[in-house]
Backbone as JSON, one array per atom type, in Angstrom:
{
  "sequence": "MPFSALGALRDEPPSTRLLAIKAMLMSAAGLLCHVDSEGERREMRALLKLLPRSRRLSAGEWRLFRVRPGNDPARRVLGAALLADRYVRTGMARGLAEVVAGGRAAPLVQGLSAGPYVGAGRAREISVNAVLPFIHAWAGVTRQQSLQRSCLELYRGFPSLADNEITREMRRVLSLEKGSVEARGARRHQGLIQIYKSMTRQTQTGAVLSPRSMDASPRSLR",
  "N": [[-26.58, -52.49, 24.66], [-29.58, -53.28, 23.65], [-31.57, -56.27, 23.67], [-33.69, -56.25, 21.96], [-32.83, -54.76, 19.8], [-31.08, -56.5, 18.57], [-32.86, -58.46, 18.0], [-34.25, -57.46, 15.88], [-33.0, -58.37, 13.71], [-33.82, -60.91, 13.19], [-34.94, -62.14, 10.91], [-33.05, -62.2, 9.02], [-30.68, -63.87, 6.77], [-29.15, -66.74, 8.21], [-26.19, -66.87, 8.31], [-25.37, -64.23, 7.67], [-26.75, -62.89, 9.66], [-25.58, -63.75, 12.13], [-22.98, -62.68, 11.86], [-23.66, -59.99, 11.79], [-24.77, -59.6, 14.35], [-22.52, -60.14, 15.9], [-20.94, -57.99, 15.03], [-22.45, -55.77, 15.95], [-22.4, -56.13, 18.76], [-19.65, -56.28, 19.37], [-18.82, -53.81, 18.45], [-20.28, -52.06, 20.06], [-19.12, -52.69, 22.48], [-16.65, -51.61, 22.11], [-14.6, -53.13, 21.2], [-13.94, -53.99, 18.7], [-11.56, -53.93, 17.33], [-10.26, -56.02, 18.45], [-10.98, -58.36, 17.24], [-9.78, -61.29, 15.88], [-9.45, -62.12, 13.2], [-8.56, -60.44, 10.32], [-9.98, -60.22, 7.95], [-12.6, -60.79, 8.79], [-12.99, -58.62, 10.49], [-13.08, -56.52, 8.65], [-15.39, -57.2, 7.25], [-17.28, -56.91, 9.29], [-17.08, -54.18, 9.84], [-18.04, -53.12, 7.43], [-20.67, -54.07, 7.49], [-21.67, -52.65, 9.69], [-22.19, -50.13, 8.79], [-24.69, -50.36, 7.75], [-26.28, -50.96, 9.83], [-28.25, -50.32, 12.88], [-27.1, -47.57, 14.89], [-25.32, -47.43, 18.0], [-24.6, -46.56, 21.46], [-21.17, -46.45, 22.26], [-18.68, -48.13, 24.08], [-15.48, -47.06, 25.18], [-12.4, -48.55, 24.24], [-10.47, -48.19, 26.13], [-11.8, -48.29, 28.53], [-11.89, -50.82, 29.41], [-10.34, -53.1, 31.59], [-7.61, -54.82, 31.06], [-5.28, -55.85, 31.98], [-3.39, -58.55, 33.05], [-5.45, -60.34, 32.65], [-6.78, -63.51, 32.32], [-6.43, -65.53, 29.36], [-8.77, -67.05, 28.72], [-10.73, -65.54, 29.87], [-10.86, -63.21, 28.51], [-12.4, -60.22, 27.49], [-13.24, -59.79, 24.88], [-13.57, -62.38, 23.85], [-15.63, -63.25, 25.51], [-17.7, -61.53, 24.7], [-18.04, -62.31, 22.08], [-18.9, -64.91, 22.51], [-21.34, -64.27, 23.74], [-22.61, -63.23, 21.53], [-22.99, -65.51, 19.9], [-24.85, -66.9, 21.56], [-26.97, -65.05, 21.6], [-27.68, -65.07, 18.92], [-28.57, -67.7, 18.76], [-30.97, -67.64, 20.17], [-32.42, -65.69, 19.0], [-34.82, -65.68, 17.63], [-36.87, -66.68, 19.32], [-36.51, -65.13, 21.56], [-34.52, -64.5, 24.4], [-35.32, -65.11, 27.09], [-37.72, -66.57, 26.77], [-36.88, -68.67, 25.12], [-34.97, -69.97, 26.73], [-36.62, -70.69, 28.85], [-38.18, -72.65, 27.74], [-36.32, -74.67, 27.48], [-35.67, -75.15, 30.2], [-38.13, -76.01, 31.13], [-38.08, -78.6, 30.26], [-36.77, -79.96, 32.23], [-34.24, -81.13, 32.51], [-30.71, -81.1, 33.11], [-28.61, -81.35, 31.24], [-29.46, -80.5, 28.54], [-29.86, -77.78, 29.1], [-27.34, -76.86, 29.8], [-26.06, -77.4, 27.43], [-27.46, -75.64, 25.78], [-26.5, -73.24, 26.65], [-23.87, -73.27, 26.11], [-21.22, -72.21, 24.04], [-19.06, -72.88, 22.09], [-15.9, -71.84, 20.7], [-15.98, -70.15, 22.89], [-17.61, -70.1, 25.2], [-17.5, -72.48, 27.48], [-18.51, -75.75, 28.72], [-18.26, -75.76, 31.52], [-18.44, -73.05, 32.27], [-21.0, -72.6, 31.26], [-22.52, -74.18, 33.01], [-22.17, -72.69, 35.36], [-23.46, -70.3, 34.63], [-26.05, -71.29, 34.29], [-26.84, -72.01, 36.93], [-26.34, -69.71, 38.48], [-27.54, -67.59, 37.15], [-29.56, -68.17, 35.05], [-31.53, -70.09, 36.08], [-32.43, -68.79, 38.57], [-33.49, -66.46, 37.39], [-35.43, -67.36, 35.53], [-37.13, -68.67, 37.29], [-38.08, -66.5, 38.82], [-39.3, -64.99, 36.76], [-41.25, -66.78, 35.93], [-42.82, -66.73, 38.19], [-43.83, -64.12, 38.13], [-45.31, -64.19, 35.79], [-47.1, -66.1, 36.44], [-46.68, -68.9, 36.05], [-46.85, -71.73, 37.29], [-46.03, -74.41, 36.92], [-43.67, -74.1, 35.51], [-42.14, -72.79, 37.45], [-41.9, -74.89, 39.3], [-40.4, -76.64, 37.76], [-38.02, -75.25, 37.6], [-37.1, -75.35, 40.28], [-36.92, -78.13, 40.75], [-35.0, -78.79, 38.85], [-32.84, -77.3, 39.75], [-32.42, -78.51, 42.3], [-31.49, -80.99, 41.54], [-29.22, -80.48, 40.08], [-26.02, -80.98, 38.67], [-22.73, -80.93, 40.32], [-20.81, -77.9, 40.56], [-17.75, -76.36, 39.4], [-15.06, -76.24, 41.72], [-14.09, -73.3, 43.56], [-12.07, -70.62, 44.97], [-13.45, -69.85, 47.28], [-15.25, -71.99, 47.88], [-13.35, -74.02, 48.27], [-11.94, -73.0, 50.5], [-14.02, -73.02, 52.38], [-14.59, -75.7, 52.58], [-12.28, -76.51, 53.87], [-12.39, -75.05, 56.31], [-14.81, -75.95, 57.49], [-14.28, -78.68, 57.68], [-12.42, -78.79, 59.66], [-13.98, -78.63, 61.93], [-16.03, -80.53, 61.68], [-15.06, -82.78, 60.44], [-14.47, -84.46, 57.3], [-15.99, -82.71, 54.62], [-18.41, -82.93, 52.21], [-19.64, -81.65, 49.14], [-21.77, -82.36, 47.19], [-23.39, -81.82, 44.16], [-24.98, -78.88, 42.75], [-26.51, -77.37, 44.52], [-25.49, -77.75, 47.15], [-22.97, -76.78, 46.72], [-23.55, -74.09, 46.27], [-24.51, -73.63, 48.81], [-22.18, -73.72, 50.4], [-21.01, -71.33, 49.58], [-22.94, -69.51, 50.51], [-22.76, -69.9, 53.29], [-20.19, -69.0, 53.7], [-20.52, -66.24, 53.05], [-22.26, -65.55, 55.13], [-20.65, -65.94, 57.39], [-18.68, -64.1, 56.83], [-20.15, -61.71, 57.07], [-20.64, -61.88, 59.8], [-18.06, -61.48, 60.78], [-17.54, -58.86, 59.92], [-19.33, -57.43, 61.48], [-18.31, -57.73, 63.95], [-18.72, -60.11, 65.3], [-17.89, -63.27, 66.79], [-15.93, -65.44, 64.9], [-16.76, -68.57, 64.09], [-17.04, -71.91, 63.15], [-18.76, -73.53, 64.6], [-20.6, -71.76, 65.59], [-22.11, -71.31, 63.41], [-23.54, -73.52, 63.02], [-22.35, -75.39, 61.34], [-22.73, -77.86, 59.6], [-22.77, -80.73, 57.38], [-25.44, -81.18, 56.92], [-26.59, -78.65, 56.87], [-26.15, -77.84, 54.35], [-27.98, -78.87, 52.62]],
  "CA": [[-27.15, -53.03, 23.44], [-30.8, -54.02, 24.03], [-31.81, -57.49, 22.89], [-34.65, -55.92, 20.89], [-32.06, -54.29, 18.62], [-30.57, -57.7, 17.91], [-34.01, -59.2, 17.54], [-34.69, -56.88, 14.59], [-32.24, -59.13, 12.66], [-34.22, -62.34, 13.21], [-35.33, -62.66, 9.58], [-31.88, -62.19, 8.09], [-30.05, -65.19, 6.57], [-28.36, -67.12, 9.43], [-24.78, -66.53, 8.27], [-25.25, -62.79, 7.76], [-27.31, -62.49, 10.95], [-24.6, -63.96, 13.17], [-21.95, -61.7, 11.68], [-24.19, -58.66, 12.14], [-24.87, -59.57, 15.79], [-21.14, -59.99, 16.37], [-20.49, -56.63, 14.73], [-23.1, -54.83, 16.82], [-21.95, -56.29, 20.13], [-18.25, -55.92, 19.45], [-18.71, -52.37, 18.24], [-20.83, -51.4, 21.28], [-18.14, -52.92, 23.53], [-15.41, -50.92, 21.79], [-13.59, -54.17, 21.07], [-13.91, -54.48, 17.29], [-10.14, -54.09, 16.95], [-9.74, -57.27, 19.07], [-11.32, -59.49, 16.45], [-8.51, -61.81, 15.4], [-9.4, -62.24, 11.73], [-8.61, -59.13, 9.68], [-11.1, -60.26, 6.97], [-13.86, -60.69, 9.53], [-13.1, -57.24, 10.97], [-13.5, -55.69, 7.52], [-16.8, -57.5, 6.97], [-18.07, -56.32, 10.35], [-17.13, -52.7, 9.65], [-18.91, -52.86, 6.32], [-22.03, -54.28, 7.93], [-22.05, -51.64, 10.66], [-22.7, -48.95, 8.06], [-26.08, -50.61, 7.41], [-26.97, -51.42, 11.05], [-28.51, -49.22, 13.8], [-26.0, -47.14, 15.69], [-25.54, -47.54, 19.45], [-23.53, -45.95, 22.22], [-20.01, -47.35, 22.25], [-17.66, -48.01, 25.12], [-14.11, -46.89, 24.72], [-11.57, -49.7, 24.56], [-9.71, -47.86, 27.33], [-12.61, -48.52, 29.74], [-11.7, -52.23, 29.81], [-9.12, -53.41, 32.32], [-7.16, -56.06, 30.44], [-4.02, -56.27, 32.52], [-3.33, -59.83, 33.76], [-6.68, -61.08, 32.45], [-6.53, -64.8, 31.71], [-6.95, -65.57, 27.99], [-10.13, -67.56, 28.62], [-11.64, -64.52, 30.36], [-10.71, -62.02, 27.68], [-13.73, -59.7, 27.24], [-13.6, -59.98, 23.45], [-14.03, -63.75, 23.73], [-16.94, -63.32, 26.16], [-18.7, -60.85, 23.86], [-18.29, -63.19, 20.91], [-19.75, -65.96, 23.04], [-22.69, -63.71, 23.92], [-23.2, -63.1, 20.18], [-23.49, -66.83, 19.52], [-26.05, -67.17, 22.33], [-28.02, -64.15, 21.15], [-28.14, -65.6, 17.63], [-29.3, -68.96, 18.97], [-32.3, -67.4, 20.74], [-32.92, -64.4, 18.45], [-36.19, -65.8, 17.15], [-37.79, -66.87, 20.44], [-36.2, -64.28, 22.67], [-33.66, -65.22, 25.32], [-36.06, -65.63, 28.26], [-38.7, -67.61, 26.35], [-36.13, -69.82, 24.6], [-34.37, -70.72, 27.84], [-37.7, -71.24, 29.63], [-38.57, -73.89, 27.06], [-35.31, -75.7, 27.82], [-35.8, -75.39, 31.61], [-39.34, -76.79, 31.29], [-37.8, -79.98, 30.01], [-36.39, -80.56, 33.5], [-32.95, -81.82, 32.47], [-29.59, -80.2, 33.15], [-27.73, -81.4, 30.09], [-29.86, -79.61, 27.47], [-29.67, -76.37, 29.49], [-25.92, -76.59, 29.68], [-25.78, -77.37, 25.98], [-28.09, -74.44, 25.23], [-25.71, -72.07, 27.07], [-22.49, -73.44, 25.63], [-21.0, -71.55, 22.72], [-17.65, -73.09, 21.84], [-14.93, -72.07, 21.76], [-15.97, -69.02, 23.79], [-18.29, -70.44, 26.48], [-17.41, -73.92, 27.66], [-19.58, -76.4, 29.52], [-18.12, -75.33, 32.94], [-19.02, -71.72, 32.37], [-22.44, -72.74, 31.02], [-23.14, -74.65, 34.26], [-22.2, -71.55, 36.27], [-24.53, -69.41, 34.13], [-27.34, -71.97, 34.56], [-27.2, -72.01, 38.36], [-26.24, -68.37, 39.07], [-28.31, -66.58, 36.44], [-30.74, -68.59, 34.29], [-32.56, -70.67, 36.91], [-33.07, -67.78, 39.39], [-34.26, -65.5, 36.59], [-36.62, -68.02, 35.0], [-38.03, -68.91, 38.41], [-38.72, -65.22, 39.12], [-40.15, -64.64, 35.65], [-42.4, -67.67, 35.97], [-43.72, -66.24, 39.26], [-44.52, -62.91, 37.68], [-46.25, -64.59, 34.73], [-47.98, -67.14, 37.04], [-46.46, -70.22, 35.4], [-46.44, -72.52, 38.44], [-45.33, -75.6, 36.48], [-42.32, -73.69, 35.18], [-41.43, -72.56, 38.7], [-41.58, -76.19, 39.86], [-39.36, -77.2, 36.93], [-36.79, -74.57, 38.01], [-36.69, -75.86, 41.58], [-36.53, -79.52, 40.59], [-33.76, -78.83, 38.07], [-31.82, -76.8, 40.67], [-32.12, -79.52, 43.33], [-30.74, -82.13, 40.98], [-28.22, -80.01, 39.15], [-24.68, -81.54, 39.04], [-21.79, -80.04, 40.98], [-20.06, -76.91, 39.79], [-16.3, -76.43, 39.63], [-14.62, -75.58, 42.97], [-13.38, -72.02, 43.49], [-11.3, -70.36, 46.21], [-14.37, -69.77, 48.39], [-15.7, -73.33, 48.26], [-12.22, -74.75, 48.8], [-11.69, -72.56, 51.84], [-15.11, -73.44, 53.29], [-14.4, -77.13, 52.87], [-11.18, -76.62, 54.84], [-12.84, -74.57, 57.59], [-15.83, -76.84, 58.04], [-13.68, -79.97, 57.96], [-11.76, -78.69, 60.95], [-14.96, -78.78, 62.98], [-16.93, -81.65, 61.48], [-14.49, -83.83, 59.59], [-14.56, -84.27, 55.83], [-17.24, -82.14, 54.18], [-18.63, -83.07, 50.78], [-20.67, -80.74, 48.6], [-22.2, -82.91, 45.92], [-24.49, -81.1, 43.56], [-24.82, -77.41, 42.75], [-27.15, -76.74, 45.65], [-24.57, -77.75, 48.24], [-21.91, -75.88, 46.28], [-24.05, -72.77, 46.59], [-24.6, -73.58, 50.27], [-20.87, -73.34, 50.92], [-20.81, -69.88, 49.33], [-23.81, -68.78, 51.4], [-22.21, -69.94, 54.62], [-19.04, -68.08, 53.68], [-21.04, -64.9, 53.13], [-22.82, -65.32, 56.46], [-19.5, -65.86, 58.31], [-18.02, -62.82, 56.54], [-20.96, -60.68, 57.68], [-20.39, -61.91, 61.24], [-16.76, -60.9, 61.06], [-17.64, -57.44, 59.73], [-20.1, -56.83, 62.55], [-17.57, -57.94, 65.2], [-19.08, -61.32, 65.97], [-16.82, -64.25, 66.83], [-15.96, -66.32, 63.74], [-16.63, -69.97, 64.51], [-17.91, -72.83, 62.38], [-19.78, -74.06, 65.49], [-21.68, -70.75, 65.73], [-22.93, -71.31, 62.19], [-24.11, -74.88, 62.9], [-21.8, -75.69, 60.01], [-22.69, -79.29, 59.34], [-23.21, -81.04, 56.01], [-26.89, -81.11, 56.81], [-26.98, -77.29, 56.55], [-25.94, -77.6, 52.91], [-28.94, -79.62, 51.8]],
  "C": [[-28.4, -53.84, 23.81], [-31.04, -55.2, 23.1], [-32.79, -57.22, 21.75], [-33.94, -55.42, 19.64], [-31.51, -55.45, 17.86], [-31.73, -58.48, 17.33], [-34.56, -58.71, 16.22], [-34.02, -57.61, 13.42], [-32.76, -60.56, 12.46], [-34.54, -62.94, 11.85], [-34.2, -62.65, 8.57], [-31.38, -63.62, 7.9], [-29.13, -65.52, 7.72], [-26.93, -66.68, 9.4], [-24.56, -65.0, 8.39], [-25.72, -62.29, 9.13], [-26.28, -62.61, 12.07], [-23.49, -62.95, 13.05], [-22.4, -60.33, 12.09], [-24.33, -58.53, 13.68], [-23.49, -59.43, 16.43], [-20.68, -58.55, 16.2], [-21.13, -55.62, 15.71], [-22.61, -54.89, 18.25], [-20.5, -55.88, 20.27], [-18.02, -54.41, 19.32], [-19.17, -51.64, 19.48], [-19.83, -51.55, 22.45], [-16.81, -52.21, 23.3], [-14.29, -51.9, 21.56], [-13.45, -54.75, 19.64], [-12.47, -54.73, 16.84], [-9.55, -55.37, 17.52], [-10.19, -58.49, 18.33], [-10.09, -60.01, 15.73], [-8.37, -61.77, 13.89], [-9.56, -60.86, 11.09], [-9.77, -59.11, 8.65], [-12.41, -60.13, 7.65], [-14.08, -59.29, 10.05], [-13.6, -56.34, 9.85], [-14.98, -55.92, 7.22], [-17.72, -56.86, 8.06], [-18.19, -54.8, 10.16], [-18.02, -52.3, 8.51], [-20.37, -53.01, 6.71], [-22.52, -53.2, 8.86], [-22.59, -50.38, 10.02], [-24.21, -49.12, 7.75], [-26.93, -50.92, 8.67], [-27.25, -50.18, 11.98], [-27.29, -48.88, 14.64], [-26.33, -47.27, 17.18], [-24.37, -46.82, 20.16], [-22.37, -46.93, 22.32], [-19.13, -47.07, 23.47], [-16.32, -47.7, 24.47], [-13.29, -48.11, 25.13], [-10.75, -49.45, 25.86], [-10.49, -48.08, 28.62], [-12.46, -49.96, 30.24], [-10.33, -52.34, 30.54], [-8.66, -54.8, 31.85], [-5.87, -56.6, 31.03], [-4.18, -57.54, 33.36], [-4.66, -60.58, 33.7], [-6.33, -62.42, 31.78], [-7.1, -64.88, 30.3], [-8.38, -66.06, 27.87], [-11.15, -66.54, 29.09], [-11.56, -63.2, 29.58], [-12.11, -61.49, 27.28], [-14.19, -59.87, 25.77], [-14.16, -61.39, 23.24], [-15.44, -63.9, 24.37], [-18.04, -62.66, 25.32], [-19.02, -61.7, 22.64], [-19.14, -64.4, 21.31], [-21.18, -65.52, 23.19], [-23.38, -63.57, 22.54], [-23.75, -64.43, 19.7], [-24.77, -67.2, 20.26], [-27.23, -66.32, 21.87], [-28.59, -64.67, 19.8], [-28.97, -66.86, 17.78], [-30.74, -68.71, 19.4], [-32.96, -66.13, 20.14], [-34.36, -64.51, 18.01], [-37.19, -65.9, 18.3], [-37.67, -65.76, 21.48], [-35.41, -65.09, 23.7], [-34.45, -65.89, 26.44], [-36.98, -66.79, 27.85], [-37.96, -68.83, 25.82], [-35.54, -70.63, 25.72], [-35.44, -71.33, 28.73], [-38.15, -72.57, 29.05], [-37.59, -75.03, 27.4], [-35.47, -76.1, 29.31], [-37.05, -76.25, 31.88], [-39.14, -78.27, 31.06], [-37.27, -80.72, 31.24], [-35.06, -81.32, 33.53], [-31.79, -80.83, 32.38], [-28.79, -80.18, 31.85], [-28.19, -80.52, 28.94], [-29.7, -78.14, 27.81], [-28.2, -75.99, 29.34], [-25.51, -76.5, 28.21], [-26.28, -76.08, 25.36], [-27.35, -73.18, 25.61], [-24.26, -72.16, 26.73], [-22.34, -72.83, 24.25], [-19.48, -71.67, 22.43], [-17.14, -72.29, 20.62], [-14.94, -71.01, 22.86], [-16.61, -69.3, 25.15], [-18.33, -71.97, 26.58], [-18.54, -74.45, 28.57], [-19.51, -75.96, 30.99], [-18.74, -73.99, 33.15], [-20.54, -71.77, 32.16], [-23.15, -73.26, 32.26], [-23.25, -73.54, 35.27], [-23.34, -70.58, 35.91], [-25.91, -70.01, 34.47], [-27.78, -71.74, 36.01], [-27.3, -70.56, 38.91], [-27.13, -67.35, 38.4], [-29.64, -67.09, 35.86], [-31.83, -69.12, 35.21], [-33.19, -69.66, 37.85], [-33.95, -66.83, 38.57], [-35.54, -66.15, 36.09], [-37.62, -68.31, 36.1], [-38.8, -67.65, 38.77], [-39.71, -64.83, 38.04], [-41.38, -65.51, 35.62], [-43.37, -67.25, 37.1], [-44.51, -65.01, 38.85], [-45.6, -63.23, 36.66], [-47.17, -65.72, 35.15], [-47.89, -68.47, 36.29], [-45.95, -71.15, 36.5], [-45.64, -73.78, 38.03], [-43.88, -75.27, 36.13], [-41.51, -73.39, 36.44], [-41.01, -73.9, 39.34], [-40.41, -76.81, 39.07], [-38.0, -76.57, 37.34], [-36.25, -75.16, 39.3], [-36.18, -77.29, 41.44], [-35.2, -79.63, 39.87], [-32.61, -78.33, 38.98], [-31.42, -77.85, 41.71], [-31.3, -80.68, 42.81], [-29.57, -81.74, 40.13], [-26.83, -80.5, 39.62], [-23.77, -80.48, 39.7], [-21.14, -79.07, 40.03], [-18.56, -77.03, 40.14], [-16.0, -75.71, 40.95], [-13.98, -74.23, 42.66], [-12.73, -71.74, 44.82], [-12.21, -70.32, 47.41], [-14.81, -71.17, 48.85], [-14.54, -74.18, 48.83], [-11.93, -74.34, 50.22], [-12.77, -73.01, 52.82], [-15.02, -74.95, 53.57], [-13.33, -77.32, 53.95], [-11.66, -76.2, 56.24], [-13.82, -75.5, 58.25], [-15.27, -78.2, 58.38], [-12.93, -79.95, 59.26], [-12.71, -78.99, 62.13], [-15.76, -80.09, 62.89], [-16.34, -82.81, 60.74], [-14.71, -83.49, 58.14], [-15.93, -83.79, 55.41], [-17.32, -82.29, 52.67], [-19.73, -82.08, 50.36], [-21.05, -81.23, 47.21], [-23.43, -82.14, 45.4], [-24.34, -79.59, 43.69], [-25.43, -76.76, 43.95], [-26.24, -76.68, 46.89], [-23.38, -76.82, 47.95], [-22.31, -74.46, 46.61], [-24.19, -72.54, 48.12], [-23.29, -73.19, 50.91], [-20.62, -71.85, 50.76], [-21.68, -69.05, 50.25], [-23.28, -68.74, 52.82], [-21.0, -69.01, 54.74], [-19.5, -66.64, 53.81], [-21.56, -64.57, 54.52], [-21.67, -65.15, 57.48], [-18.76, -64.56, 58.07], [-18.8, -61.69, 57.17], [-20.75, -60.67, 59.18], [-19.08, -61.23, 61.59], [-16.83, -59.38, 60.94], [-18.4, -56.74, 60.83], [-19.45, -57.11, 63.92], [-17.93, -59.24, 65.93], [-17.88, -62.3, 65.91], [-16.96, -65.24, 65.66], [-15.72, -67.77, 64.21], [-17.54, -70.82, 63.69], [-19.03, -73.35, 63.27], [-20.93, -73.08, 65.61], [-22.59, -70.72, 64.51], [-23.66, -72.63, 62.02], [-23.66, -75.46, 61.55], [-21.66, -77.21, 59.88], [-23.12, -79.55, 57.94], [-24.69, -80.95, 55.85], [-27.36, -79.7, 56.42], [-26.79, -76.96, 55.08], [-26.98, -78.27, 52.02], [-30.02, -78.72, 51.23]]
}
């Protein structure tokens, strides 16, 4: 579902526009039957008769077994619909670039949150793993040096992300060699993941796995 197809709805009344975006995305994902409200499903089906058609996934293509409720694809698609509606007038890249240019993490996290489907924790992950790298690259292509600087400054000062199994394991491994390892801020959090990937590549190529061989000190996470 190209964003341009959703952008064609920018001049619709806000309430109708959001429902239409939800209908287009849920239909394309093959998940329309997963909309909880029967009344909303009927409204979406009626709207789809007036909207451009798109290729649709089959519901059977989704693997839903043992998926945590918070990660249910229908919830994620509905969250994406709320974000698309939020930036439908400016375009996603331009709208997020304006937020990034402000140089503060809180507005970016707020701009990517879409309760109840995308919480602040997920919005922080999206900020660091997707938005800031993309906007930095886009600013380079369009020669917006100030925007590139804003991306870097925002990344360097971005608050810590939630721990995951990789960062927890790397804290344990590095602490065996260097004592307690802290990873304050998103940049050090990403540093732990990068060290893990480097150590994994070493293992795959037959090298000896050792924290000492990676110079695994807190300084390497800065």
